[in-house]
N, C-alpha and C positions, 0 to 999 in steps of 0.2 A: 533642153537637154537633147543632144544628138544620140540616137540609139543605133547601135550596130546590130548585126544579126544575133550575136550571142545574147545580147540584152533582150531583144524581142522574144527570142525562144524561152529565155528565163521568165519573163513576165507572163508569157502564154501558158507555160507548163506549170508555173506556181499557182495560177489562177484555178486551173482544173484541179491540181492536187489540193488546194485549200478547200474547195467544195466537198471533194471526197473526204478529207480529213474532218470537216465539220460534221458529215453525215455519219462516218463510221468510228470516228475517234483515232484513226491512224491513217497512214498513207500518204502524208506530205513529203517526207524524204523518199519513200519507196517508189514514188512517181517521179519526183523532181531529179534525184541524184543520176539515174542511169541517163537521163537526157542532157542534164547540165554538164555532166562529165565529158561530153563531147567538145565542150568549149572552155572548161575550167579544171584545174588540177584539184585533187584531194585536199591539198595544203591550203588552197584558197577557198574551196567551196565548203568544207567541213565547218570551220568556225562560223561562217555566215549562217549554214543551216541550224547549227546548235543554237545560236543567238535567237533566230526567228522562232525556233521550236519551243524555246522556254516560254515565250508569250503564248503560242498557240496551246501548248499542253495546259498552261494554267487557265485559260480560257475554257477549253473542253471540259477540265475537271470541275470548274465552277458551274458549268451548265448541268453537271450531272452530280453535284454535291450531295443530294438527297440519298444517293445510293453509296456514299463512302462508309457509313457505319455498317452496311451489309458485307462489303468486300475487303475492308482494310486489314482484317486478321489474315485473310487468305493471301494478300499480295505482300504482307511485310516481310517474309522470308526472301522473296524475290528482290525487294527493295534493298534489304541488308547485302544480298549477294551481289548487288550492282557495283559497290564500292570497289572491291579488288579489280573487277573486270575493267571498269572504267580507268582505274589508275594504270593498270597494265597496258590497255589499248592506247591511251593517250601518249605514254612514254614511248611506244613503239610505233606511233603513227608515221613518222618520217622514215623508218627502217623496214616496215612491211610492205608487201605488196597487196593492197586492198582487193584487188581483182581475184586473187586466188581464194581469199577468205570469203567473198561474196560467191564464187562459183561453188565452193564446197557447201556453203549454207544453203543455196538454192537447190542443189542437187539432193541434199537431205530433206529440204522442205516439201518439194513437189509430191513425192509419194504420199506424205502424210495428209497434204491438203486434199488430194484426190480420194484418199480413203474416206475423209470426213464428208467430202461432197458426195460420196456414194451412200452416206448414212451410217458409216462404220465408225463408232467411238469407243474408245476404252478409258473411261474417266480414271484419273490417277487418285488413288486412295490416300496416300501418303504425300499430300501437298507440301507440307513443311519440310520433309526431307528432300524433295525434288527442288523446292523453291531456291535454296542457297546456290547449288551448282548451276541451276538454270539461270538465275539472275546474274551470276558471274559471266556466263557465257553471252547473255544478252548485253550486259554492260561492255564487255570486250568488243562485240560486234558493232554496237552503237558508236562508241568512242572512235573506231577505226573507220566505219563507212557511214554513219549517221542513220542506219537503218536498223529497225528493231520491230516494226509493226507486224511482219508476217509471222515470225515465230511466236510473238505474244498472242496473236489472233489464233493461231493453231492451238496453243494450249488452253486458252479461255473458251474457244468453241468446243474443244473436246471436253472441258469441265461443265458445259451447259450454260455459261453466262450469256445473257441476251441483252440488248438494247442499253438501258441506263446502268445496269451492273456492270455489263461488258465495257462501256466507254468510261465509266468511273475507275475501274480496275486498270484500265490502259492509261487513263489520265494520271493516275497516282504513280505508276511506274515510270511514265514518260516524263513527268514533271521532275522526278527524282534523277532519272539518268540524264536529261538535258542540262539540269542544274549542275549535277556533279561534273559532267564533261565540260560545260562552260568554265567552271572553276579550274578545273585541270588545264584546259587550254589556255586560260589566262595566265596561270602560273608558269606555263612553258613558253609563253610569249608567241602563241600561234595567232592572236588577233591582230592582223595587219591591216594597214591602209587599203589594201586591194580587197581584202575580205570584206571590211565594213563598207566599201563603196557599192557592194551589191545589195546591202540592206534597203536602200530606198527603191530599189526596182522590185523587190519582193513585198514590201510592206502593204501596198494598196491591194494586191492580190489577196492577201491574208485577211485584211480588214473587211473586205467584201464577200470573200469566198467562205470563210468558216461560218458566219451566221447564215448564209444562204443554204449550205449544206445541212446545218442543224435544223432548218425549218423543213427542208424536203424530206428528211428521214422520219418524221414524227408519225405519219400515218401508216407505216408498215408494221405488220404483226411480227412477233419474235422470231418465228422460224424463217419467214421470208427475209428478215434482217440478217439471220446468221448465214442463210444461203447466199446473199448477196456478199457478204464478207468473204466467204469462200470463193466465190467467183472472182472477186477483185484480187484475192491472193493468188489465185491461178494466172491471171493476166499479168499481174505485176512481177511474179516470179518468173514466169515464162519469158516476159519481155527482159527482165534482168539477166536471166541466164543466157538468153540470145546475145545480148550486148556484151556480156563478159566473156562468152565463148569467142566472139570475134575479136574482143580486145586482147585476150591471150593468144590469139591467132591460132586456135584450136580448129575452128571451122570459119571459113571465109564468108564475107558478105556477099550475096543475100542469103546464101545457104543456112546460115546461122539462125534466121528468122523462121525456118521450118520448125524449130523447136517451139516457138511461140504459136505458129500456126497449129500444130499438133495439140497443144495445150487448149487452145481456143476450141477446137473441134471436139475434143473429149469433154470439156466443160460444158459445151453447148448441149451435148448429148444428156449429160447429167441434169442440166437446167431443165431439158425437155421432159424428162422423167419426173423430176420434182413438181413442175407446175401441172403436169397431167394428173398426177396423184392428188394434187391440191384441188383441182377442179372437180375431180371425181368424189373427193371427201372434203367438202368445204368446211365442215365442223370440226375436222381433226387437224392437230398441230403436232403430232407425234411422229412425224417422218421427215426426214431431209434429203433423201436420194433414193437409192435402190433399195435400201433396207428400211423396213418400218420398224419402230421401236414401240413395243406393246405398252400402253398405258399401265400404271400400277393398279393392282386389284384391291379394292377396298372392301373389307368384310364389315358388314354392320353388325353392331352389338345390341341394337334396339330390338326387342322381340316383335314379332308380327302381331298386328291387331286383329283380334277375332271379331267377326260380325256377331251381332246379338243373337242370330239364330243358330249359331254354330254350337255344337257340344263337343266338348274334349273329353275323350276317354282317359281316365287316369288309372295308372297301375296296371295297364296292359300293354 
């Protein structure tokens, strides 16, 4: 099979993206789409990505199935909310400008990610109330751009989910959104011969990369895992925003990549603060950045044990 430049780039970027997705539970589309759109249109790329991600997400969920009973009640409202978002986005795919949707999403996400990277979290108490509209927004975003990992990661990091719980929650939502979107695309006749011709190029990267990423992440402690997720979000969103600013001709290339450069520099500083604190306090896991989170205070209800020689004055 003769490979052109577009095919070689697609194979390379999906191999990297598959390793990242296997480790973190998301990132395949977030990494692949900004690069692949240099060679393919949304109309061709989206159906391919959705088809591949159904398989990826099922695998990730299966690898973290032990945590499903822990998180399923928390993610159910989001899954229900996906349906109207996916339906609307799929029907508007050919008439919307995905670049503007991605631009707005990235601009809103960046400050939230940096707040969390600095250790500032404000957990949402009413998850069920937020879940439905949030799910609708994620479903709409995914069906139009096939990207949903960064906003989901921001939410779950903010709510304190880590490692298997984090990946299980992501897996449940992404299995639902990719399956719903695949069905909607099929009903709309978006699976074309050109889209399906990309699947054999991507499949080997997925088969090798996902298990490798899953193996590599096992030795990380929960807070380091969470911090890596946040750094990954910074790089992906910074890169995506740089690309989309150039695509919309708001900033010319190479100046557009100054946005990514600024994001990397700021994240590098926050990473330095995080690992400096971690080395200084190796036994603590209650900090994520500039701000430390005080561990909960537990008051013992067990009375102190008196030594045999001690006397207790009563009634005084």
